[in-house]
All heavy atoms as TSV, in Angstrom:
chain	resi	resn	atom	element	x	y	z
A	1	MET	N	N	-26.143	-7.342	0.064
A	1	MET	CA	C	-26.894	-8.464	0.488
A	1	MET	C	C	-26.157	-9.267	1.607
A	1	MET	O	O	-26.805	-9.883	2.427
A	1	MET	CB	C	-27.151	-9.366	-0.698
A	1	MET	CG	C	-28.085	-10.530	-0.420
A	1	MET	SD	S	-28.488	-11.534	-1.891
A	1	MET	CE	C	-29.147	-10.315	-2.984
A	2	PHE	N	N	-24.832	-9.214	1.588
A	2	PHE	CA	C	-24.060	-9.996	2.536
A	2	PHE	C	C	-23.287	-9.133	3.552
A	2	PHE	O	O	-22.837	-9.651	4.550
A	2	PHE	CB	C	-23.022	-10.836	1.829
A	2	PHE	CG	C	-23.645	-11.945	1.017
A	2	PHE	CD1	C	-23.834	-11.808	-0.375
A	2	PHE	CD2	C	-24.025	-13.131	1.589
A	2	PHE	CE1	C	-24.413	-12.797	-1.110
A	2	PHE	CE2	C	-24.602	-14.150	0.860
A	2	PHE	CZ	C	-24.808	-13.995	-0.489
A	3	LEU	N	N	-23.205	-7.864	3.273
A	3	LEU	CA	C	-22.409	-6.996	4.127
A	3	LEU	C	C	-22.943	-6.970	5.555
A	3	LEU	O	O	-24.118	-6.715	5.803
A	3	LEU	CB	C	-22.435	-5.562	3.518
A	3	LEU	CG	C	-21.376	-4.586	4.021
A	3	LEU	CD1	C	-19.982	-5.125	3.806
A	3	LEU	CD2	C	-21.550	-3.261	3.312
A	4	TRP	N	N	-22.053	-7.259	6.475
A	4	TRP	CA	C	-22.331	-7.221	7.920
A	4	TRP	C	C	-23.407	-8.237	8.322
A	4	TRP	O	O	-24.139	-8.055	9.268
A	4	TRP	CB	C	-22.712	-5.850	8.403
A	4	TRP	CG	C	-21.639	-4.861	8.182
A	4	TRP	CD1	C	-20.382	-4.899	8.714
A	4	TRP	CD2	C	-21.686	-3.705	7.377
A	4	TRP	NE1	N	-19.645	-3.803	8.273
A	4	TRP	CE2	C	-20.455	-3.077	7.467
A	4	TRP	CE3	C	-22.702	-3.129	6.596
A	4	TRP	CZ2	C	-20.146	-1.900	6.770
A	4	TRP	CZ3	C	-22.393	-1.955	5.928
A	4	TRP	CH2	C	-21.151	-1.349	6.035
A	5	LYS	N	N	-23.526	-9.343	7.568
A	5	LYS	CA	C	-24.510	-10.374	7.903
A	5	LYS	C	C	-23.779	-11.705	7.999
A	5	LYS	O	O	-22.801	-11.972	7.321
A	5	LYS	CB	C	-25.582	-10.482	6.832
A	5	LYS	CG	C	-26.462	-9.261	6.762
A	5	LYS	CD	C	-27.556	-9.464	5.725
A	5	LYS	CE	C	-28.491	-8.266	5.670
A	5	LYS	NZ	N	-29.518	-8.418	4.672
A	6	SER	N	N	-24.358	-12.598	8.775
A	6	SER	CA	C	-23.865	-13.954	8.823
A	6	SER	C	C	-24.602	-14.745	7.746
A	6	SER	O	O	-25.598	-14.311	7.205
A	6	SER	CB	C	-24.089	-14.568	10.210
A	6	SER	OG	O	-25.471	-14.677	10.481
A	7	ALA	N	N	-24.089	-15.945	7.447
A	7	ALA	CA	C	-24.645	-16.770	6.398
A	7	ALA	C	C	-26.133	-17.058	6.617
A	7	ALA	O	O	-26.914	-17.122	5.645
A	7	ALA	CB	C	-23.871	-18.069	6.267
A	8	ASN	N	N	-26.570	-17.215	7.858
A	8	ASN	CA	C	-27.952	-17.554	8.113
A	8	ASN	C	C	-28.886	-16.345	8.075
A	8	ASN	O	O	-30.104	-16.511	8.191
A	8	ASN	CB	C	-28.105	-18.332	9.413
A	8	ASN	CG	C	-27.720	-17.502	10.630
A	8	ASN	OD1	O	-27.085	-16.448	10.498
A	8	ASN	ND2	N	-27.967	-18.023	11.827
A	9	GLN	N	N	-28.348	-15.167	7.873
A	9	GLN	CA	C	-29.171	-13.955	7.783
A	9	GLN	C	C	-29.464	-13.559	6.327
A	9	GLN	O	O	-30.208	-12.614	6.103
A	9	GLN	CB	C	-28.479	-12.792	8.461
A	9	GLN	CG	C	-28.380	-12.916	9.980
A	9	GLN	CD	C	-27.594	-11.807	10.568
A	9	GLN	OE1	O	-26.464	-11.515	10.171
A	9	GLN	NE2	N	-28.178	-11.119	11.572
A	10	VAL	N	N	-28.952	-14.289	5.382
A	10	VAL	CA	C	-29.154	-13.954	3.984
A	10	VAL	C	C	-30.537	-14.332	3.527
A	10	VAL	O	O	-31.030	-15.427	3.844
A	10	VAL	CB	C	-28.076	-14.680	3.119
A	10	VAL	CG1	C	-28.377	-14.490	1.636
A	10	VAL	CG2	C	-26.703	-14.169	3.458
A	11	ASP	N	N	-31.192	-13.456	2.809
A	11	ASP	CA	C	-32.514	-13.740	2.218
A	11	ASP	C	C	-32.271	-14.610	0.996
A	11	ASP	O	O	-31.831	-14.130	-0.079
A	11	ASP	CB	C	-33.230	-12.410	1.847
A	11	ASP	CG	C	-34.611	-12.604	1.295
A	11	ASP	OD1	O	-34.857	-13.626	0.588
A	11	ASP	OD2	O	-35.452	-11.727	1.533
A	12	VAL	N	N	-32.588	-15.869	1.085
A	12	VAL	CA	C	-32.309	-16.833	0.023
A	12	VAL	C	C	-33.073	-16.516	-1.221
A	12	VAL	O	O	-32.540	-16.687	-2.344
A	12	VAL	CB	C	-32.598	-18.293	0.521
A	12	VAL	CG1	C	-32.392	-19.269	-0.577
A	12	VAL	CG2	C	-31.722	-18.623	1.741
A	13	GLN	N	N	-34.274	-16.046	-1.133
A	13	GLN	CA	C	-35.013	-15.702	-2.329
A	13	GLN	C	C	-34.389	-14.533	-3.092
A	13	GLN	O	O	-34.230	-14.584	-4.305
A	13	GLN	CB	C	-36.464	-15.352	-2.010
A	13	GLN	CG	C	-37.308	-15.091	-3.272
A	13	GLN	CD	C	-38.795	-14.894	-2.965
A	13	GLN	OE1	O	-39.179	-14.677	-1.850
A	13	GLN	NE2	N	-39.593	-14.963	-3.994
A	14	LYS	N	N	-33.923	-13.511	-2.340
A	14	LYS	CA	C	-33.231	-12.385	-3.000
A	14	LYS	C	C	-31.914	-12.873	-3.608
A	14	LYS	O	O	-31.537	-12.458	-4.699
A	14	LYS	CB	C	-32.964	-11.268	-1.987
A	14	LYS	CG	C	-34.165	-10.464	-1.625
A	14	LYS	CD	C	-33.818	-9.360	-0.677
A	14	LYS	CE	C	-35.028	-8.543	-0.268
A	14	LYS	NZ	N	-34.712	-7.473	0.699
A	15	LEU	N	N	-31.219	-13.752	-2.894
A	15	LEU	CA	C	-29.971	-14.302	-3.417
A	15	LEU	C	C	-30.243	-15.086	-4.705
A	15	LEU	O	O	-29.482	-14.930	-5.665
A	15	LEU	CB	C	-29.300	-15.195	-2.342
A	15	LEU	CG	C	-28.067	-15.961	-2.814
A	15	LEU	CD1	C	-26.978	-15.003	-3.261
A	15	LEU	CD2	C	-27.577	-16.869	-1.720
A	16	SER	N	N	-31.275	-15.913	-4.734
A	16	SER	CA	C	-31.557	-16.693	-5.899
A	16	SER	C	C	-31.907	-15.807	-7.086
A	16	SER	O	O	-31.448	-16.086	-8.220
A	16	SER	CB	C	-32.656	-17.722	-5.642
A	16	SER	OG	O	-33.882	-17.061	-5.433
A	17	HIS	N	N	-32.599	-14.692	-6.869
A	17	HIS	CA	C	-32.877	-13.783	-7.935
A	17	HIS	C	C	-31.607	-13.084	-8.470
A	17	HIS	O	O	-31.440	-12.944	-9.674
A	17	HIS	CB	C	-33.872	-12.718	-7.486
A	17	HIS	CG	C	-35.269	-13.224	-7.249
A	17	HIS	ND1	N	-36.216	-12.533	-6.619
A	17	HIS	CD2	C	-35.802	-14.473	-7.502
A	17	HIS	CE1	C	-37.325	-13.239	-6.522
A	17	HIS	NE2	N	-37.081	-14.431	-7.064
A	18	GLU	N	N	-30.741	-12.704	-7.564
A	18	GLU	CA	C	-29.496	-12.098	-7.947
A	18	GLU	C	C	-28.624	-13.073	-8.752
A	18	GLU	O	O	-28.036	-12.728	-9.761
A	18	GLU	CB	C	-28.738	-11.619	-6.720
A	18	GLU	CG	C	-27.519	-10.757	-7.021
A	18	GLU	CD	C	-27.857	-9.427	-7.683
A	18	GLU	OE1	O	-28.948	-8.901	-7.442
A	18	GLU	OE2	O	-27.028	-8.948	-8.458
A	19	LEU	N	N	-28.534	-14.328	-8.273
A	19	LEU	CA	C	-27.742	-15.327	-8.989
A	19	LEU	C	C	-28.309	-15.610	-10.363
A	19	LEU	O	O	-27.593	-15.822	-11.326
A	19	LEU	CB	C	-27.657	-16.623	-8.173
A	19	LEU	CG	C	-26.813	-16.546	-6.902
A	19	LEU	CD1	C	-26.993	-17.792	-6.062
A	19	LEU	CD2	C	-25.358	-16.333	-7.244
A	20	ALA	N	N	-29.626	-15.597	-10.491
A	20	ALA	CA	C	-30.293	-15.783	-11.776
A	20	ALA	C	C	-29.914	-14.656	-12.726
A	20	ALA	O	O	-29.637	-14.907	-13.925
A	20	ALA	CB	C	-31.811	-15.901	-11.613
A	21	ASP	N	N	-29.878	-13.413	-12.229
A	21	ASP	CA	C	-29.471	-12.270	-13.078
A	21	ASP	C	C	-28.045	-12.456	-13.560
A	21	ASP	O	O	-27.747	-12.188	-14.722
A	21	ASP	CB	C	-29.588	-10.971	-12.291
A	21	ASP	CG	C	-31.027	-10.530	-12.071
A	21	ASP	OD1	O	-31.922	-11.012	-12.791
A	21	ASP	OD2	O	-31.251	-9.651	-11.187
A	22	ILE	N	N	-27.176	-12.827	-12.651
A	22	ILE	CA	C	-25.764	-13.023	-12.982
A	22	ILE	C	C	-25.588	-14.133	-14.015
A	22	ILE	O	O	-24.856	-14.025	-14.985
A	22	ILE	CB	C	-24.933	-13.321	-11.718
A	22	ILE	CG1	C	-24.915	-12.100	-10.830
A	22	ILE	CG2	C	-23.539	-13.756	-12.099
A	22	ILE	CD1	C	-24.431	-12.371	-9.402
A	23	MET	N	N	-26.313	-15.228	-13.806
A	23	MET	CA	C	-26.204	-16.369	-14.759
A	23	MET	C	C	-26.760	-15.994	-16.124
A	23	MET	O	O	-26.160	-16.353	-17.160
A	23	MET	CB	C	-26.946	-17.573	-14.204
A	23	MET	CG	C	-26.719	-18.807	-15.001
A	23	MET	SD	S	-27.279	-20.245	-14.119
A	23	MET	CE	C	-26.705	-21.518	-15.183
A	24	ALA	N	N	-27.841	-15.262	-16.163
A	24	ALA	CA	C	-28.400	-14.817	-17.457
A	24	ALA	C	C	-27.380	-13.958	-18.202
A	24	ALA	O	O	-27.175	-14.120	-19.438
A	24	ALA	CB	C	-29.696	-14.041	-17.249
A	25	TYR	N	N	-26.699	-13.037	-17.511
A	25	TYR	CA	C	-25.702	-12.214	-18.130
A	25	TYR	C	C	-24.511	-13.056	-18.625
A	25	TYR	O	O	-23.993	-12.845	-19.692
A	25	TYR	CB	C	-25.259	-11.121	-17.118
A	25	TYR	CG	C	-24.347	-10.098	-17.765
A	25	TYR	CD1	C	-24.817	-9.284	-18.779
A	25	TYR	CD2	C	-23.051	-9.940	-17.343
A	25	TYR	CE1	C	-24.007	-8.364	-19.372
A	25	TYR	CE2	C	-22.213	-8.973	-17.893
A	25	TYR	CZ	C	-22.711	-8.179	-18.924
A	25	TYR	OH	O	-21.884	-7.260	-19.519
A	26	CYS	N	N	-24.059	-14.009	-17.796
A	26	CYS	CA	C	-22.984	-14.903	-18.224
A	26	CYS	C	C	-23.350	-15.668	-19.474
A	26	CYS	O	O	-22.528	-15.792	-20.364
A	26	CYS	CB	C	-22.646	-15.884	-17.087
A	26	CYS	SG	S	-21.773	-15.130	-15.721
A	27	LEU	N	N	-24.545	-16.230	-19.503
A	27	LEU	CA	C	-24.974	-16.982	-20.680
A	27	LEU	C	C	-25.034	-16.120	-21.916
A	27	LEU	O	O	-24.640	-16.499	-23.025
A	27	LEU	CB	C	-26.330	-17.633	-20.414
A	27	LEU	CG	C	-26.317	-18.747	-19.366
A	27	LEU	CD1	C	-27.741	-19.178	-19.048
A	27	LEU	CD2	C	-25.511	-19.944	-19.842
A	28	LEU	N	N	-25.519	-14.868	-21.762
A	28	LEU	CA	C	-25.551	-13.930	-22.872
A	28	LEU	C	C	-24.169	-13.602	-23.378
A	28	LEU	O	O	-23.910	-13.611	-24.577
A	28	LEU	CB	C	-26.299	-12.647	-22.420
A	28	LEU	CG	C	-26.436	-11.564	-23.492
A	28	LEU	CD1	C	-27.291	-12.036	-24.657
A	28	LEU	CD2	C	-27.043	-10.296	-22.867
A	29	LEU	N	N	-23.254	-13.308	-22.460
A	29	LEU	CA	C	-21.861	-13.000	-22.850
A	29	LEU	C	C	-21.222	-14.209	-23.571
A	29	LEU	O	O	-20.590	-14.025	-24.585
A	29	LEU	CB	C	-21.008	-12.650	-21.648
A	29	LEU	CG	C	-21.153	-11.269	-21.071
A	29	LEU	CD1	C	-20.389	-11.151	-19.725
A	29	LEU	CD2	C	-20.627	-10.249	-22.076
A	30	ALA	N	N	-21.420	-15.388	-23.009
A	30	ALA	CA	C	-20.867	-16.595	-23.636
A	30	ALA	C	C	-21.429	-16.787	-25.047
A	30	ALA	O	O	-20.682	-17.099	-25.980
A	30	ALA	CB	C	-21.146	-17.794	-22.751
A	31	HIS	N	N	-22.690	-16.660	-25.197
A	31	HIS	CA	C	-23.350	-16.839	-26.521
A	31	HIS	C	C	-22.818	-15.774	-27.495
A	31	HIS	O	O	-22.450	-16.130	-28.623
A	31	HIS	CB	C	-24.874	-16.694	-26.375
A	31	HIS	CG	C	-25.561	-16.730	-27.699
A	31	HIS	ND1	N	-25.742	-17.905	-28.378
A	31	HIS	CD2	C	-26.133	-15.715	-28.438
A	31	HIS	CE1	C	-26.392	-17.584	-29.506
A	31	HIS	NE2	N	-26.632	-16.295	-29.542
A	32	ASN	N	N	-22.765	-14.513	-27.061
A	32	ASN	CA	C	-22.327	-13.435	-27.988
A	32	ASN	C	C	-20.882	-13.556	-28.418
A	32	ASN	O	O	-20.501	-13.000	-29.440
A	32	ASN	CB	C	-22.585	-12.082	-27.339
A	32	ASN	CG	C	-24.052	-11.704	-27.333
A	32	ASN	OD1	O	-24.885	-12.328	-27.980
A	32	ASN	ND2	N	-24.425	-10.737	-26.512
A	33	HIS	N	N	-20.082	-14.261	-27.603
A	33	HIS	CA	C	-18.644	-14.375	-27.923
A	33	HIS	C	C	-18.215	-15.801	-28.221
A	33	HIS	O	O	-17.018	-16.119	-28.213
A	33	HIS	CB	C	-17.820	-13.752	-26.799
A	33	HIS	CG	C	-18.078	-12.306	-26.612
A	33	HIS	ND1	N	-17.547	-11.322	-27.420
A	33	HIS	CD2	C	-18.865	-11.634	-25.706
A	33	HIS	CE1	C	-17.962	-10.155	-27.038
A	33	HIS	NE2	N	-18.772	-10.293	-26.004
A	34	SER	N	N	-19.190	-16.680	-28.425
A	34	SER	CA	C	-18.958	-18.083	-28.759
A	34	SER	C	C	-18.036	-18.794	-27.793
A	34	SER	O	O	-17.091	-19.502	-28.162
A	34	SER	CB	C	-18.385	-18.192	-30.214
A	34	SER	OG	O	-19.275	-17.638	-31.140
A	35	VAL	N	N	-18.277	-18.552	-26.518
A	35	VAL	CA	C	-17.489	-19.214	-25.463
A	35	VAL	C	C	-18.247	-20.439	-24.991
A	35	VAL	O	O	-19.429	-20.389	-24.662
A	35	VAL	CB	C	-17.285	-18.265	-24.251
A	35	VAL	CG1	C	-16.639	-18.962	-23.069
A	35	VAL	CG2	C	-16.452	-17.061	-24.666
A	36	ASP	N	N	-17.561	-21.591	-25.029
A	36	ASP	CA	C	-18.094	-22.862	-24.504
A	36	ASP	C	C	-17.887	-22.817	-22.983
A	36	ASP	O	O	-16.777	-22.992	-22.502
A	36	ASP	CB	C	-17.375	-24.029	-25.148
A	36	ASP	CG	C	-17.845	-25.374	-24.668
A	36	ASP	OD1	O	-18.432	-25.460	-23.537
A	36	ASP	OD2	O	-17.643	-26.354	-25.385
A	37	LEU	N	N	-18.959	-22.536	-22.234
A	37	LEU	CA	C	-18.819	-22.372	-20.792
A	37	LEU	C	C	-18.343	-23.646	-20.110
A	37	LEU	O	O	-17.518	-23.534	-19.157
A	37	LEU	CB	C	-20.155	-21.932	-20.190
A	37	LEU	CG	C	-20.511	-20.493	-20.432
A	37	LEU	CD1	C	-21.909	-20.209	-19.868
A	37	LEU	CD2	C	-19.505	-19.572	-19.823
A	38	GLU	N	N	-18.737	-24.791	-20.534
A	38	GLU	CA	C	-18.275	-26.038	-19.901
A	38	GLU	C	C	-16.766	-26.170	-20.089
A	38	GLU	O	O	-16.044	-26.449	-19.135
A	38	GLU	CB	C	-18.993	-27.242	-20.460
A	38	GLU	CG	C	-18.570	-28.518	-19.793
A	38	GLU	CD	C	-19.261	-29.783	-20.306
A	38	GLU	OE1	O	-20.129	-29.678	-21.168
A	38	GLU	OE2	O	-18.914	-30.847	-19.824
A	39	GLN	N	N	-16.286	-25.932	-21.284
A	39	GLN	CA	C	-14.859	-26.038	-21.544
A	39	GLN	C	C	-14.103	-24.968	-20.792
A	39	GLN	O	O	-13.057	-25.229	-20.206
A	39	GLN	CB	C	-14.587	-25.910	-23.051
A	39	GLN	CG	C	-13.179	-26.156	-23.472
A	39	GLN	CD	C	-12.283	-24.942	-23.325
A	39	GLN	OE1	O	-12.735	-23.788	-23.444
A	39	GLN	NE2	N	-11.039	-25.178	-23.032
A	40	ALA	N	N	-14.645	-23.741	-20.742
A	40	ALA	CA	C	-13.998	-22.641	-20.029
A	40	ALA	C	C	-13.883	-22.943	-18.554
A	40	ALA	O	O	-12.821	-22.716	-17.944
A	40	ALA	CB	C	-14.751	-21.336	-20.252
A	41	LEU	N	N	-14.927	-23.503	-17.976
A	41	LEU	CA	C	-14.888	-23.834	-16.561
A	41	LEU	C	C	-13.885	-24.936	-16.286
A	41	LEU	O	O	-13.110	-24.844	-15.327
A	41	LEU	CB	C	-16.306	-24.256	-16.089
A	41	LEU	CG	C	-16.415	-24.634	-14.626
A	41	LEU	CD1	C	-15.961	-23.526	-13.708
A	41	LEU	CD2	C	-17.850	-25.051	-14.308
A	42	ARG	N	N	-13.886	-25.965	-17.097
A	42	ARG	CA	C	-12.946	-27.064	-16.911
A	42	ARG	C	C	-11.487	-26.561	-17.008
A	42	ARG	O	O	-10.634	-26.939	-16.227
A	42	ARG	CB	C	-13.200	-28.189	-17.891
A	42	ARG	CG	C	-14.451	-28.947	-17.612
A	42	ARG	CD	C	-14.681	-30.065	-18.653
A	42	ARG	NE	N	-15.992	-30.682	-18.487
A	42	ARG	CZ	C	-16.282	-31.613	-17.617
A	42	ARG	NH1	N	-15.343	-32.076	-16.813
A	42	ARG	NH2	N	-17.478	-32.134	-17.566
A	43	ALA	N	N	-11.222	-25.695	-17.994
A	43	ALA	CA	C	-9.886	-25.128	-18.160
A	43	ALA	C	C	-9.482	-24.310	-16.951
A	43	ALA	O	O	-8.342	-24.410	-16.465
A	43	ALA	CB	C	-9.838	-24.333	-19.454
A	44	LYS	N	N	-10.387	-23.508	-16.459
A	44	LYS	CA	C	-10.105	-22.628	-15.318
A	44	LYS	C	C	-9.870	-23.473	-14.052
A	44	LYS	O	O	-8.964	-23.142	-13.243
A	44	LYS	CB	C	-11.225	-21.640	-15.071
A	44	LYS	CG	C	-11.001	-20.701	-13.930
A	44	LYS	CD	C	-9.728	-19.815	-14.180
A	44	LYS	CE	C	-9.590	-18.849	-13.040
A	44	LYS	NZ	N	-8.348	-18.099	-13.102
A	45	LEU	N	N	-10.620	-24.550	-13.891
A	45	LEU	CA	C	-10.396	-25.449	-12.721
A	45	LEU	C	C	-9.011	-26.068	-12.766
A	45	LEU	O	O	-8.358	-26.210	-11.766
A	45	LEU	CB	C	-11.483	-26.518	-12.665
A	45	LEU	CG	C	-12.868	-26.018	-12.245
A	45	LEU	CD1	C	-13.875	-27.143	-12.405
A	45	LEU	CD2	C	-12.868	-25.480	-10.840
A	46	GLU	N	N	-8.562	-26.424	-13.959
A	46	GLU	CA	C	-7.200	-26.969	-14.125
A	46	GLU	C	C	-6.138	-25.933	-13.772
A	46	GLU	O	O	-5.161	-26.248	-13.132
A	46	GLU	CB	C	-6.993	-27.554	-15.543
A	46	GLU	CG	C	-7.724	-28.821	-15.779
A	46	GLU	CD	C	-7.313	-29.932	-14.832
A	46	GLU	OE1	O	-6.102	-30.125	-14.588
A	46	GLU	OE2	O	-8.236	-30.652	-14.320
A	47	ILE	N	N	-6.352	-24.706	-14.211
A	47	ILE	CA	C	-5.409	-23.623	-13.868
A	47	ILE	C	C	-5.338	-23.426	-12.363
A	47	ILE	O	O	-4.278	-23.348	-11.771
A	47	ILE	CB	C	-5.814	-22.315	-14.578
A	47	ILE	CG1	C	-5.598	-22.417	-16.110
A	47	ILE	CG2	C	-5.057	-21.129	-13.985
A	47	ILE	CD1	C	-6.211	-21.323	-16.905
A	48	ASN	N	N	-6.532	-23.393	-11.705
A	48	ASN	CA	C	-6.559	-23.177	-10.274
A	48	ASN	C	C	-5.967	-24.354	-9.531
A	48	ASN	O	O	-5.306	-24.180	-8.504
A	48	ASN	CB	C	-8.005	-22.919	-9.807
A	48	ASN	CG	C	-8.466	-21.551	-10.186
A	48	ASN	OD1	O	-7.715	-20.684	-10.622
A	48	ASN	ND2	N	-9.765	-21.357	-10.071
A	49	LYS	N	N	-6.161	-25.534	-10.063
A	49	LYS	CA	C	-5.606	-26.768	-9.460
A	49	LYS	C	C	-4.076	-26.676	-9.412
A	49	LYS	O	O	-3.451	-27.026	-8.423
A	49	LYS	CB	C	-6.057	-28.001	-10.240
A	49	LYS	CG	C	-5.618	-29.307	-9.688
A	49	LYS	CD	C	-6.182	-30.415	-10.599
A	49	LYS	CE	C	-5.630	-31.756	-10.291
A	49	LYS	NZ	N	-6.159	-32.801	-11.182
A	50	ALA	N	N	-3.494	-26.197	-10.471
A	50	ALA	CA	C	-2.032	-26.032	-10.570
A	50	ALA	C	C	-1.533	-24.894	-9.634
A	50	ALA	O	O	-0.487	-25.014	-9.027
A	50	ALA	CB	C	-1.609	-25.802	-11.992
A	51	LYS	N	N	-2.285	-23.803	-9.581
A	51	LYS	CA	C	-1.860	-22.646	-8.801
A	51	LYS	C	C	-2.080	-22.870	-7.306
A	51	LYS	O	O	-1.323	-22.287	-6.509
A	51	LYS	CB	C	-2.683	-21.428	-9.229
A	51	LYS	CG	C	-2.292	-20.833	-10.557
A	51	LYS	CD	C	-3.298	-19.816	-11.018
A	51	LYS	CE	C	-3.011	-18.444	-10.505
A	51	LYS	NZ	N	-3.938	-17.437	-11.137
A	52	TYR	N	N	-3.069	-23.639	-6.926
A	52	TYR	CA	C	-3.419	-23.810	-5.554
A	52	TYR	C	C	-3.481	-25.312	-5.189
A	52	TYR	O	O	-4.562	-25.855	-4.992
A	52	TYR	CB	C	-4.772	-23.167	-5.223
A	52	TYR	CG	C	-4.773	-21.665	-5.400
A	52	TYR	CD1	C	-5.219	-21.094	-6.611
A	52	TYR	CD2	C	-4.331	-20.846	-4.403
A	52	TYR	CE1	C	-5.242	-19.707	-6.765
A	52	TYR	CE2	C	-4.331	-19.480	-4.568
A	52	TYR	CZ	C	-4.783	-18.911	-5.748
A	52	TYR	OH	O	-4.774	-17.551	-5.908
A	53	PRO	N	N	-2.368	-25.973	-5.117
A	53	PRO	CA	C	-2.360	-27.407	-4.747
A	53	PRO	C	C	-2.958	-27.570	-3.350
A	53	PRO	O	O	-2.703	-26.789	-2.419
A	53	PRO	CB	C	-0.890	-27.828	-4.746
A	53	PRO	CG	C	-0.104	-26.585	-4.908
A	53	PRO	CD	C	-0.991	-25.463	-5.287
A	54	VAL	N	N	-3.790	-28.600	-3.216
A	54	VAL	CA	C	-4.547	-28.805	-1.976
A	54	VAL	C	C	-3.616	-28.903	-0.750
A	54	VAL	O	O	-3.876	-28.270	0.282
A	54	VAL	CB	C	-5.387	-30.083	-2.047
A	54	VAL	CG1	C	-6.063	-30.410	-0.731
A	54	VAL	CG2	C	-6.477	-29.941	-3.148
A	55	ASP	N	N	-2.479	-29.571	-0.878
A	55	ASP	CA	C	-1.594	-29.744	0.260
A	55	ASP	C	C	-0.998	-28.441	0.767
A	55	ASP	O	O	-0.642	-28.286	1.906
A	55	ASP	CB	C	-0.491	-30.773	-0.045
A	55	ASP	CG	C	0.391	-30.299	-1.198
A	55	ASP	OD1	O	-0.126	-29.767	-2.194
A	55	ASP	OD2	O	1.596	-30.599	-1.129
A	56	LYS	N	N	-0.957	-27.430	-0.113
A	56	LYS	CA	C	-0.387	-26.111	0.294
A	56	LYS	C	C	-1.505	-25.094	0.561
A	56	LYS	O	O	-1.317	-24.182	1.414
A	56	LYS	CB	C	0.532	-25.570	-0.798
A	56	LYS	CG	C	1.792	-26.353	-0.938
A	56	LYS	CD	C	2.651	-25.733	-2.043
A	56	LYS	CE	C	3.929	-26.565	-2.253
A	56	LYS	NZ	N	4.742	-25.983	-3.313
A	57	ALA	N	N	-2.584	-25.139	-0.161
A	57	ALA	CA	C	-3.587	-24.055	-0.128
A	57	ALA	C	C	-4.752	-24.315	0.829
A	57	ALA	O	O	-5.394	-23.357	1.285
A	57	ALA	CB	C	-4.131	-23.815	-1.549
A	58	LYS	N	N	-5.046	-25.568	1.113
A	58	LYS	CA	C	-6.224	-25.863	1.937
A	58	LYS	C	C	-6.082	-25.227	3.318
A	58	LYS	O	O	-5.082	-25.399	3.997
A	58	LYS	CB	C	-6.422	-27.350	2.082
A	58	LYS	CG	C	-7.704	-27.715	2.789
A	58	LYS	CD	C	-7.925	-29.203	2.819
A	58	LYS	CE	C	-9.213	-29.494	3.568
A	58	LYS	NZ	N	-9.508	-30.923	3.573
A	59	GLY	N	N	-7.089	-24.501	3.723
A	59	GLY	CA	C	-7.123	-23.902	5.052
A	59	GLY	C	C	-6.466	-22.571	5.208
A	59	GLY	O	O	-6.412	-22.061	6.304
A	60	ASN	N	N	-5.989	-21.949	4.116
A	60	ASN	CA	C	-5.455	-20.633	4.227
A	60	ASN	C	C	-5.902	-19.761	3.039
A	60	ASN	O	O	-6.371	-20.263	2.048
A	60	ASN	CB	C	-3.911	-20.661	4.375
A	60	ASN	CG	C	-3.184	-20.965	3.110
A	60	ASN	OD1	O	-3.340	-20.273	2.120
A	60	ASN	ND2	N	-2.359	-22.005	3.100
A	61	ALA	N	N	-5.756	-18.461	3.212
A	61	ALA	CA	C	-6.211	-17.533	2.193
A	61	ALA	C	C	-5.083	-16.845	1.464
A	61	ALA	O	O	-5.278	-15.800	0.835
A	61	ALA	CB	C	-7.106	-16.479	2.876
A	62	LYS	N	N	-3.885	-17.453	1.495
A	62	LYS	CA	C	-2.751	-16.836	0.807
A	62	LYS	C	C	-2.916	-16.900	-0.682
A	62	LYS	O	O	-3.463	-17.883	-1.235
A	62	LYS	CB	C	-1.478	-17.556	1.216
A	62	LYS	CG	C	-1.059	-17.313	2.645
A	62	LYS	CD	C	0.236	-18.032	2.930
A	62	LYS	CE	C	0.658	-17.813	4.381
A	62	LYS	NZ	N	1.877	-18.568	4.688
A	63	LYS	N	N	-2.376	-15.911	-1.382
A	63	LYS	CA	C	-2.368	-15.918	-2.817
A	63	LYS	C	C	-1.374	-16.985	-3.281
A	63	LYS	O	O	-0.404	-17.279	-2.579
A	63	LYS	CB	C	-1.909	-14.528	-3.329
A	63	LYS	CG	C	-2.052	-14.359	-4.794
A	63	LYS	CD	C	-1.819	-12.932	-5.220
A	63	LYS	CE	C	-1.912	-12.791	-6.739
A	63	LYS	NZ	N	-1.812	-11.462	-7.198
A	64	TYR	N	N	-1.561	-17.501	-4.486
A	64	TYR	CA	C	-0.711	-18.577	-4.968
A	64	TYR	C	C	0.760	-18.217	-4.994
A	64	TYR	O	O	1.621	-19.082	-4.842
A	64	TYR	CB	C	-1.195	-19.036	-6.365
A	64	TYR	CG	C	-0.928	-18.068	-7.473
A	64	TYR	CD1	C	0.219	-18.162	-8.281
A	64	TYR	CD2	C	-1.813	-17.029	-7.749
A	64	TYR	CE1	C	0.455	-17.264	-9.279
A	64	TYR	CE2	C	-1.604	-16.150	-8.758
A	64	TYR	CZ	C	-0.446	-16.254	-9.543
A	64	TYR	OH	O	-0.210	-15.380	-10.537
A	65	THR	N	N	1.086	-16.950	-5.133
A	65	THR	CA	C	2.482	-16.516	-5.168
A	65	THR	C	C	3.121	-16.574	-3.773
A	65	THR	O	O	4.341	-16.467	-3.628
A	65	THR	CB	C	2.618	-15.131	-5.721
A	65	THR	OG1	O	1.772	-14.231	-4.988
A	65	THR	CG2	C	2.252	-15.051	-7.181
A	66	GLU	N	N	2.260	-16.748	-2.747
A	66	GLU	CA	C	2.787	-16.770	-1.344
A	66	GLU	C	C	2.788	-18.173	-0.779
A	66	GLU	O	O	3.191	-18.376	0.406
A	66	GLU	CB	C	1.931	-15.883	-0.456
A	66	GLU	CG	C	1.932	-14.407	-0.883
A	66	GLU	CD	C	0.924	-13.600	-0.104
A	66	GLU	OE1	O	0.099	-14.179	0.650
A	66	GLU	OE2	O	0.927	-12.370	-0.244
A	67	LEU	N	N	2.348	-19.178	-1.519
A	67	LEU	CA	C	2.287	-20.528	-0.994
A	67	LEU	C	C	3.674	-21.187	-0.942
A	67	LEU	O	O	4.529	-20.918	-1.670
A	67	LEU	CB	C	1.355	-21.403	-1.838
A	67	LEU	CG	C	-0.135	-21.001	-1.803
A	67	LEU	CD1	C	-0.945	-21.826	-2.774
A	67	LEU	CD2	C	-0.698	-21.169	-0.395
């Protein structure tokens, strides 16, 4: 859907359908394994915040071990 295309060439309706499929699968996995998605997301954001401090990571694509 994105290969060799710029952002303005993406079919938004197809993208929205694909994202809906992904979200449905995520919700099913979370339900089947008793994962609190809100808590999981908040925890992951905190991990990323520690790994990628804004003053070092903003504007570059280096892995956290290279910052």
